[in-house]
NULONU-997934 format. One line per 3 residues: number of its first residue (from 1); their letters; for each residue x, y, z of C-alpha. Coordinates in Angstrom, 2 decimals. Layout:
N
NUM) A) X/Y/Z  ...
END
This chain:
166
1) MFV) -29.05/52.69/-7.99  -31.09/51.08/-10.80  -34.67/49.98/-10.21
4) YVS) -37.21/48.26/-12.44  -40.80/49.13/-11.55  -44.03/47.89/-13.12
7) NKR) -46.20/50.40/-14.91  -49.45/48.65/-14.05  -52.15/50.07/-11.79
10) LAW) -51.11/47.75/-8.96  -47.40/48.48/-9.19  -44.45/46.50/-7.88
13) VGS) -40.69/46.74/-7.85  -39.25/43.96/-9.99  -35.59/44.43/-9.11
16) VFQ) -33.02/46.74/-7.55  -29.35/46.92/-8.48  -26.50/49.07/-7.30
19) YST) -24.65/48.85/-10.62  -25.94/49.40/-14.15  -23.99/46.37/-15.43
22) DAT) -25.96/44.09/-13.09  -29.24/45.75/-14.09  -28.43/45.28/-17.78
25) AWW) -27.50/41.61/-17.31  -30.72/40.99/-15.36  -32.82/42.73/-18.04
28) EIV) -31.47/40.28/-20.64  -33.14/37.33/-18.84  -36.50/39.06/-18.32
31) SAE) -39.27/37.68/-20.54  -40.91/39.85/-23.21  -44.15/39.67/-21.22
34) QRA) -42.49/41.14/-18.12  -40.49/43.69/-20.13  -43.78/45.07/-21.43
37) VLE) -44.85/46.08/-17.92  -41.52/47.22/-16.46  -39.69/50.50/-16.73
40) GLE) -36.18/51.25/-15.56  -35.61/54.09/-13.14  -32.24/55.43/-12.12
43) QPG) -32.03/56.61/-8.53  -28.79/58.62/-8.40  -27.12/59.09/-5.06
46) LEY) -29.08/56.35/-3.32  -26.96/53.83/-1.40  -27.67/50.74/0.70
49) PFL) -29.32/50.50/3.08  -32.35/52.45/1.87  -36.12/52.29/1.99
52) IIE) -38.81/51.88/-0.61  -41.99/53.48/0.65  -45.15/52.34/-1.09
55) WFP) -47.76/54.99/-0.33  -51.48/54.26/-0.42  -53.05/57.52/-1.60
58) ESE) -56.57/56.11/-1.61  -56.47/55.93/2.19  -58.47/58.53/4.10
61) WDK) -55.58/60.44/5.64  -54.17/63.90/5.39  -50.85/63.60/3.56
64) EGP) -50.07/64.65/0.04  -49.93/61.36/-1.91  -46.88/59.70/-3.33
67) ATS) -43.82/61.56/-4.53  -43.81/59.62/-7.80  -46.62/58.60/-10.11
70) NAF) -46.07/54.91/-9.41  -46.65/55.30/-5.63  -43.09/54.33/-4.71
73) EFV) -40.60/56.60/-3.04  -36.94/55.55/-2.85  -35.30/57.24/0.13
76) SME) -32.38/56.98/2.50  -33.02/55.62/5.98  -32.85/59.16/7.35
79) EGE) -35.29/60.53/4.76  -37.67/57.65/5.50  -37.55/58.41/9.20
82) ELL) -38.38/62.04/8.48  -41.30/61.14/6.18  -42.80/58.77/8.74
85) RDL) -42.31/61.22/11.60  -44.03/63.88/9.47  -46.94/61.53/8.84
88) HTT) -47.21/60.85/12.58  -47.10/64.58/13.36  -49.78/65.31/10.75
91) LQR) -52.06/62.69/12.25  -51.53/64.08/15.77  -52.23/67.65/14.60
94) NVA) -55.40/66.58/12.83  -56.72/64.87/15.95  -55.78/67.88/18.10
97) AGK) -57.67/70.10/15.64  -60.79/67.98/16.09  -60.57/65.98/12.86
100) TPP) -61.69/62.38/12.99  -58.65/60.11/12.82  -58.47/57.49/10.08
103) PAD) -59.84/54.06/11.02  -57.35/52.07/13.08  -56.96/49.47/10.36
106) VTF) -55.88/51.93/7.64  -52.43/51.13/6.28  -50.77/54.38/5.21
109) CNV) -47.87/52.75/3.45  -45.62/49.72/3.25  -41.96/50.26/4.00
112) FVL) -39.42/47.93/2.39  -35.87/47.81/3.75  -33.23/47.20/1.06
115) QND) -29.82/46.09/2.31  -28.55/44.79/-1.04  -29.57/43.99/-4.62
118) FRG) -33.00/42.45/-5.15  -33.55/40.17/-8.13  -36.93/38.70/-7.24
121) DPR) -37.72/35.11/-8.13  -35.14/33.73/-10.58  -37.86/31.50/-12.11
124) KPG) -39.82/34.58/-13.22  -37.58/37.67/-13.28  -39.49/40.93/-13.07
127) ADH) -42.65/39.48/-11.52  -44.03/40.76/-8.22  -42.02/39.14/-5.43
130) MGV) -41.78/42.14/-3.13  -43.34/40.14/-0.30  -40.03/38.37/0.27
133) LDH) -38.33/41.68/1.12  -38.06/42.86/4.72  -41.16/45.04/4.91
136) HHV) -43.57/46.63/7.34  -47.21/47.68/7.05  -47.38/51.17/8.56
139) DQE) -50.64/51.90/10.35  -51.43/54.10/13.34  -50.19/51.56/15.88
142) WLM) -46.91/51.05/14.01  -46.36/54.82/13.89  -47.23/55.25/17.55
145) YAV) -44.76/52.62/18.69  -42.03/53.48/16.20  -42.11/57.24/16.62
148) DEV) -43.17/57.51/20.26  -40.71/54.76/21.21  -43.07/52.75/23.37
151) EDW) -40.91/50.21/25.17  -43.17/47.14/25.04  -43.14/46.44/21.31
154) DGP) -41.07/44.40/18.82  -41.01/46.78/15.82  -39.78/48.68/13.89
157) PPG) -36.96/46.55/12.54  -33.40/46.76/13.87  -32.17/48.55/10.73
160) FPW) -34.42/51.54/11.27  -32.41/54.44/12.71  -35.09/55.52/15.16
163) RHG) -35.61/52.12/16.76  -35.22/52.75/20.47  -32.41/50.90/22.14
166) G) -30.39/50.48/18.97
END
């Protein structure tokens, strides 16, 4: 898997390609301005579908920050499930130990579901268009419903392996 990620403070993923030939062809149409803020990352062994987890380390919660310096983690569906279950477990343990839970509105991470190549907006290749991807803002309520499998809720998305009922 080949990914282009911005190197700015507020990072974004500019594109995702399964094959290096597609990544190279896309790079040729990226403007010099965008090239200056993008870096290519190879993610060997990663296959569709997979998740991009955008961690928010500035949040007041008890998890060791992102796995990479750019705050993105590229993981299989199974690895993503494990990471989010671990986060849920950590939060439960902290509350059981008497720690004050994070405010209800804290978003721990965004989870993007990648089913196929992502090229962003063809009018401005490499710019931040991650909002068009299937994504979810993971807060305490999302974790509670996703991990505890509460029946009266619409999320997480059908592609997530731990979604109850399918």
